[in-house]
C-alpha positions in Angstrom: 2.9 -15.8 -4.6 1.2 -13.6 -2.0 -0.2 -10.3 -3.1 2.3 -7.5 -2.5 1.1 -4.2 -0.9 3.5 -1.3 -1.3 3.0 1.7 1.1 5.3 4.5 2.1 7.2 4.6 5.3 5.9 7.6 7.3 6.6 10.3 8.2 8.9 11.5 5.4 10.6 14.7 4.3 10.5 16.3 0.9 12.6 19.2 -0.1 12.2 21.1 3.2 12.4 20.6 6.9 8.6 19.8 7.1 7.6 16.2 7.7 4.7 14.6 5.8 2.5 11.6 5.6 0.7 10.1 2.6 -3.1 10.3 3.3 -3.8 7.2 1.1 -1.0 5.2 2.8 -2.2 6.3 6.2 -5.7 5.0 5.4 -4.1 1.6 4.5 -2.0 1.6 7.7 -5.2 2.2 9.7 -7.0 -0.7 8.0 -4.0 -2.9 8.6 -4.1 -1.9 12.3 -7.8 -2.9 12.7 -7.3 -6.0 10.5 -3.9 -7.5 11.7 -4.7 -10.9 10.2 -4.4 -9.5 6.7 -0.6 -9.3 7.1 -0.6 -13.2 7.3 -2.0 -13.3 3.7 -0.2 -10.4 2.0 3.4 -9.2 1.7 3.4 -5.6 3.1 6.4 -3.6 1.9 6.9 -0.2 3.5 9.2 1.7 1.2 11.0 5.1 1.2 9.2 8.1 -0.3 12.2 9.2 -2.4 12.2 8.2 -6.0 13.3 6.1 -7.8 11.5 3.5 -5.7 13.6 0.5 -6.7 11.3 -2.2 -5.2 8.3 -0.9 -7.1 10.3 -0.5 -10.4 11.3 -4.1 -10.2 7.7 -5.3 -10.0 5.8 -2.7 -12.0 8.3 -0.7 -14.1 9.7 2.8 -13.7 6.5 4.6 -14.8 4.4 3.0 -12.0 5.8 4.3 -8.7 2.4 5.4 -7.2 1.6 4.3 -3.7 -0.3 2.7 -2.2 -0.5 -0.2 -4.7 -1.6 -3.8 -4.3 0.0 -6.1 -6.8 -1.9 -9.4 -7.3 -0.6 -12.0 -9.8 -2.4 -12.0 -13.1 -4.5 -8.9 -12.2 -4.3 -5.2 -12.8 -2.6 -3.4 -9.8 -4.9 -1.6 -7.5 -4.0 2.0 -6.4 -7.3 3.2 -4.9 -7.1 2.8 -1.1 -10.8 2.1 -0.7 -10.7 -0.6 -3.5 -7.6 -2.1 -1.8 -9.3 -2.4 1.6 -12.5 -3.6 0.1 -10.6 -6.3 -1.8 -8.7 -7.4 1.3 -11.8 -7.5 3.5 -13.7 -9.6 1.0 -10.8 -11.9 0.4 -9.5 -12.3 4.0 -12.3 -11.1 6.2 -12.3 -8.4 8.8 -13.5 -4.9 8.9 -14.2 -3.0 5.7 -14.5 0.7 4.9 -17.7 2.3 5.9 -19.7 3.7 2.9 
């Protein structure tokens, strides 16, 4: 099973006419943009902002709907975008976050 990376579809609305983006998910999208080969190794799922987030619930349970999240078999899910991009760069190569 490939690792699954859940990120929000952006932009989205929430309770008003304003549109928003998730800063953590945007960072992940930027890293995917400069490292397109990562998508050969992971299952990227762009999901709607509105809860409940059915796809996430099916994998992690109702109490774990935070994004971004990287789900790797037999490991604790990762939610920190820097840790996620560090992991992906170490595992699959490519550019990593600058310290």
